[in-house]
C-alpha positions as CSV (number, residue, x, y, z in Angstrom):
1,X,17.7,17.1,5.6
2,X,18.2,15.3,2.3
3,X,15.1,13.7,0.8
4,X,14.1,11.8,-2.4
5,X,10.6,11.9,-4.0
6,X,9.6,8.5,-5.4
7,X,6.5,6.8,-6.6
8,X,5.1,3.3,-7.4
9,X,2.3,3.5,-10.0
10,X,1.6,7.1,-8.8
11,X,1.5,6.3,-5.1
12,X,4.1,8.9,-4.1
13,X,6.0,9.3,-0.9
14,X,8.9,11.4,0.3
15,X,11.8,9.1,1.3
16,X,14.6,9.9,3.8
17,X,17.8,7.8,4.0
18,X,18.3,7.2,7.7
19,X,21.2,4.8,7.1
20,X,23.5,7.6,5.8
21,X,22.2,10.3,8.1
22,X,20.4,10.5,11.5
23,X,16.6,10.1,11.4
24,X,14.3,13.2,11.9
25,X,13.3,13.9,15.5
26,X,9.6,14.2,15.0
27,X,8.6,12.1,11.9
28,X,4.8,12.5,12.6
29,X,5.1,16.3,12.4
30,X,7.5,16.1,9.4
31,X,5.1,13.8,7.5
32,X,2.3,16.4,7.8
33,X,4.5,19.2,6.6
34,X,6.5,17.6,3.9
35,X,3.6,15.7,2.4
36,X,1.5,18.9,2.0
37,X,1.0,19.3,-1.8
38,X,0.7,23.1,-1.5
39,X,3.3,24.1,1.2
40,X,5.6,21.1,1.2
41,X,7.2,18.6,-1.2
42,X,3.9,16.8,-1.7
43,X,3.1,13.2,-1.4
44,X,0.9,10.5,0.1
45,X,3.2,10.4,3.1
46,X,6.7,10.0,4.5
47,X,8.9,6.8,4.4
48,X,12.1,6.5,6.4
49,X,14.8,4.0,5.4
50,X,16.5,2.7,8.5
51,X,19.3,0.2,9.1
52,X,18.2,-3.2,10.1
53,X,19.7,-6.0,12.2
54,X,17.7,-8.7,10.3
55,X,17.4,-7.4,6.7
56,X,19.0,-5.1,4.2
57,X,17.0,-2.1,5.4
58,X,14.0,-1.3,7.6
59,X,11.0,0.7,6.3
60,X,9.0,3.0,8.5
61,X,6.0,4.8,7.0
62,X,3.7,7.7,7.9
63,X,0.6,8.8,6.2
64,X,0.0,12.3,5.1
65,X,-1.9,13.0,8.3
66,X,1.1,12.0,10.4
67,X,-0.3,8.7,11.5
68,X,2.1,5.7,11.4
69,X,1.1,2.8,9.2
70,X,2.2,-0.8,9.2
71,X,2.9,-1.3,5.5
72,X,2.8,0.1,1.9
73,X,3.1,-2.2,-1.1
74,X,4.1,0.5,-3.5
75,X,6.3,2.1,-0.9
76,X,8.3,-1.0,-0.2
77,X,9.1,-1.4,-3.9
78,X,10.5,2.1,-3.9
79,X,12.5,1.4,-0.8
80,X,14.1,-1.6,-2.6
81,X,14.9,0.6,-5.6
82,X,16.5,3.2,-3.4
83,X,18.6,0.7,-1.5
84,X,19.8,-0.8,-4.8
85,X,20.2,2.4,-6.9
86,X,22.0,4.3,-4.1
87,X,24.4,1.4,-3.3
88,X,23.1,0.7,0.2
89,X,22.8,-3.0,-0.8
90,X,23.7,-3.8,-4.4
91,X,21.7,-7.0,-4.7
92,X,18.9,-8.0,-7.0
93,X,17.3,-10.0,-4.1
94,X,16.6,-7.9,-1.1
95,X,15.0,-8.3,2.3
96,X,13.2,-5.3,3.8
97,X,12.0,-5.2,7.4
98,X,8.6,-3.6,8.0
99,X,6.2,-3.2,10.9
100,X,4.4,-6.4,9.8
101,X,7.5,-8.6,9.2
102,X,10.4,-8.9,6.8
103,X,9.5,-9.2,3.1
104,X,11.5,-10.6,0.2
105,X,11.8,-8.7,-3.0
106,X,13.2,-9.5,-6.5
107,X,14.4,-6.6,-8.6
108,X,14.2,-6.3,-12.4
109,X,17.3,-4.2,-13.3
110,X,18.1,-2.3,-16.5
111,X,21.2,-0.1,-17.1
112,X,22.2,-0.4,-13.5
113,X,18.8,0.8,-12.1
114,X,15.9,-1.1,-10.6
115,X,12.8,-0.6,-12.7
116,X,10.3,-3.2,-11.5
117,X,10.1,-5.1,-8.3
118,X,8.3,-8.4,-7.4
119,X,7.4,-8.5,-3.7
120,X,6.4,-11.6,-1.6
121,X,3.7,-9.9,0.4
122,X,3.2,-12.9,2.6
123,X,0.0,-14.6,3.7
124,X,-3.2,-12.6,3.9
125,X,-4.9,-12.2,7.3
126,X,-8.5,-13.3,7.1
127,X,-9.6,-13.7,10.7
128,X,-12.0,-10.8,11.4
129,X,-10.6,-10.0,14.8
130,X,-7.0,-9.8,13.5
131,X,-7.8,-7.5,10.6
132,X,-9.4,-5.9,12.7
133,X,-13.1,-5.6,12.2
134,X,-16.1,-6.2,14.4
135,X,-18.3,-7.3,11.5
136,X,-19.9,-10.7,12.3
137,X,-18.2,-13.9,11.4
138,X,-14.8,-15.5,11.6
139,X,-14.2,-14.4,8.0
140,X,-15.9,-11.4,6.4
141,X,-16.7,-12.4,2.8
142,X,-19.5,-10.6,0.9
143,X,-20.8,-9.4,4.3
144,X,-23.5,-6.7,4.2
145,X,-22.4,-3.3,5.3
146,X,-24.8,-0.4,5.4
147,X,-23.4,3.2,5.3
148,X,-26.1,5.8,5.2
149,X,-28.3,5.0,2.3
150,X,-25.7,2.7,0.7
151,X,-25.8,-1.0,1.2
152,X,-22.6,-3.0,0.1
153,X,-21.3,-6.5,0.1
154,X,-17.8,-6.2,1.6
155,X,-14.9,-8.6,2.0
156,X,-12.2,-7.7,4.6
157,X,-8.6,-8.6,4.3
158,X,-5.4,-7.5,6.1
159,X,-2.1,-7.5,4.2
160,X,-0.4,-6.2,7.4
161,X,-2.8,-3.3,7.3
162,X,-6.7,-3.5,7.1
163,X,-8.7,-3.4,3.9
164,X,-12.4,-3.3,3.1
165,X,-12.9,-4.5,-0.5
166,X,-16.1,-3.6,-2.3
167,X,-16.9,-4.8,-5.8
168,X,-19.1,-2.3,-7.7
169,X,-20.4,-1.7,-11.2
170,X,-18.7,1.7,-11.3
171,X,-16.1,3.1,-8.9
172,X,-17.5,6.6,-9.0
173,X,-16.4,9.8,-7.3
174,X,-19.5,9.6,-5.1
175,X,-18.4,6.3,-3.8
176,X,-14.7,6.8,-3.5
177,X,-14.7,10.4,-2.2
178,X,-18.1,10.4,-0.5
179,X,-18.5,7.0,1.1
180,X,-14.8,6.0,1.3
181,X,-14.0,8.4,4.2
182,X,-17.2,7.3,6.0
183,X,-16.1,3.7,5.9
184,X,-12.5,4.5,6.9
185,X,-13.8,6.0,10.2
186,X,-16.7,3.6,10.8
187,X,-16.6,2.2,14.3
188,X,-16.7,-1.4,13.0
189,X,-13.1,-0.9,11.9
190,X,-11.3,-0.1,15.2
191,X,-8.0,0.9,13.6
192,X,-9.7,2.6,10.7
193,X,-9.5,0.9,7.3
194,X,-8.4,1.3,3.6
195,X,-11.3,1.0,1.2
196,X,-11.1,-0.4,-2.3
197,X,-13.9,0.1,-4.8
198,X,-13.3,-2.5,-7.6
199,X,-14.8,-3.0,-11.1
200,X,-14.4,-6.6,-12.4
201,X,-13.4,-6.5,-16.1
202,X,-12.9,-10.2,-16.4
203,X,-11.9,-13.1,-14.1
204,X,-8.2,-12.0,-14.7
205,X,-8.6,-8.2,-14.8
206,X,-10.0,-5.5,-12.5
207,X,-9.9,-1.8,-12.1
208,X,-9.4,-0.3,-8.6
209,X,-9.8,3.0,-6.8
210,X,-8.7,3.3,-3.2
211,X,-9.6,5.6,-0.3
212,X,-6.5,5.2,1.7
213,X,-6.5,5.5,5.5
214,X,-4.8,8.7,6.6
215,X,-4.1,9.9,3.0
216,X,-7.4,10.1,1.1
217,X,-7.6,8.8,-2.5
218,X,-4.3,7.7,-3.8
219,X,-3.4,6.8,-7.4
220,X,-2.4,3.3,-6.3
221,X,-2.4,1.1,-3.2
222,X,-0.2,-2.0,-3.4
223,X,-1.5,-3.7,-0.2
224,X,-5.0,-2.8,-1.4
225,X,-4.3,-4.5,-4.8
226,X,-3.2,-7.6,-2.9
227,X,-6.3,-7.5,-0.8
228,X,-8.4,-7.2,-4.0
229,X,-6.7,-10.3,-5.4
230,X,-7.6,-12.3,-2.3
231,X,-11.1,-10.9,-2.1
232,X,-11.8,-11.7,-5.7
233,X,-10.9,-15.4,-5.1
234,X,-12.8,-15.7,-1.8
235,X,-15.9,-14.2,-3.4
236,X,-15.6,-16.2,-6.6
237,X,-15.3,-13.2,-8.9
238,X,-11.7,-13.6,-10.1
239,X,-8.9,-16.1,-10.6
240,X,-5.7,-16.3,-8.4
241,X,-3.7,-14.2,-10.9
242,X,-5.0,-10.8,-12.0
243,X,-3.9,-7.6,-13.7
244,X,-5.1,-4.7,-11.7
245,X,-5.5,-1.3,-13.4
246,X,-5.1,1.5,-10.8
247,X,-5.3,5.2,-11.6
248,X,-1.5,5.5,-11.6
249,X,-0.6,2.3,-13.4
250,X,-0.9,-1.4,-13.5
251,X,0.1,-4.1,-10.9
252,X,0.3,-7.8,-11.4
253,X,-1.0,-9.9,-8.5
254,X,-0.9,-13.6,-7.8
255,X,-2.3,-15.4,-4.7
256,X,0.0,-18.4,-4.9
257,X,-1.0,-21.9,-3.9
258,X,1.4,-21.6,-1.0
259,X,-0.9,-18.9,0.4
260,X,1.5,-16.0,-0.3
261,X,0.5,-13.0,-2.3
262,X,3.0,-11.8,-4.9
263,X,2.9,-8.3,-6.3
264,X,4.9,-7.0,-9.3
265,X,5.0,-3.4,-10.3
266,X,7.1,-0.3,-11.2
267,X,9.2,1.9,-8.9
268,X,10.5,5.3,-10.0
269,X,12.6,8.1,-8.5
270,X,11.4,11.6,-9.3
271,X,13.8,14.1,-7.8
272,X,15.9,14.8,-4.7
273,X,16.3,18.0,-2.6
274,X,17.0,19.5,0.8
275,X,14.3,20.1,3.4
276,X,15.1,22.8,6.0
277,X,15.5,21.6,9.6
């Protein structure tokens, strides 16, 4: 099986072209094996690029633990780059089908290769039951959440997948690696949850670390960065356009007046290889 390793701001996945070749029979098992950083290729998970009846391609993603996820903001930028660079659809405006709908992407191309991608991530989901979370209220904005000895003010947003955004003075290892997994598996998040710990630098600039559902800490989380943009506005901490510094690179986010969130960031191909069947 031919694969390609790609990353968006350090959020790395193994990509398989299922348009040119048949899809793997057991993608959940494959995701666990191929994403292993010691015995496999290594990555935050597996992304399959399928043909689509309604878009230029369809993206299907699996976390490193084999669980299937709805969406990945960094991953979809890499899908767009792969589709363009490998001549599956040689267009600078692409539509990619995902488990949470079809998204529109604009490519920045240099020397015949896509380097940066702007994604219309759609409208944020703010209704608590639809995120989902059982925390009280129709919207969860600066809601108190106690985890062990820690007490946080959290804002919950879905960008097709669930996020719990926490603004902190310092996004420390103790919080990200210690408390992050506890929140991911907390019963108040029925489908588990991605957890963002965010430092506000200014009303237009933040730093983010993410404990990602099913993968642990990742160097970047695109949907999480979008959720942070929305949470910052809802809680009065940031403006509608921000620069987000993640551990693997920077993303530009805008919560537009039309209620859509736009994300712009890099996409890079690392290498290709063959995985034994």
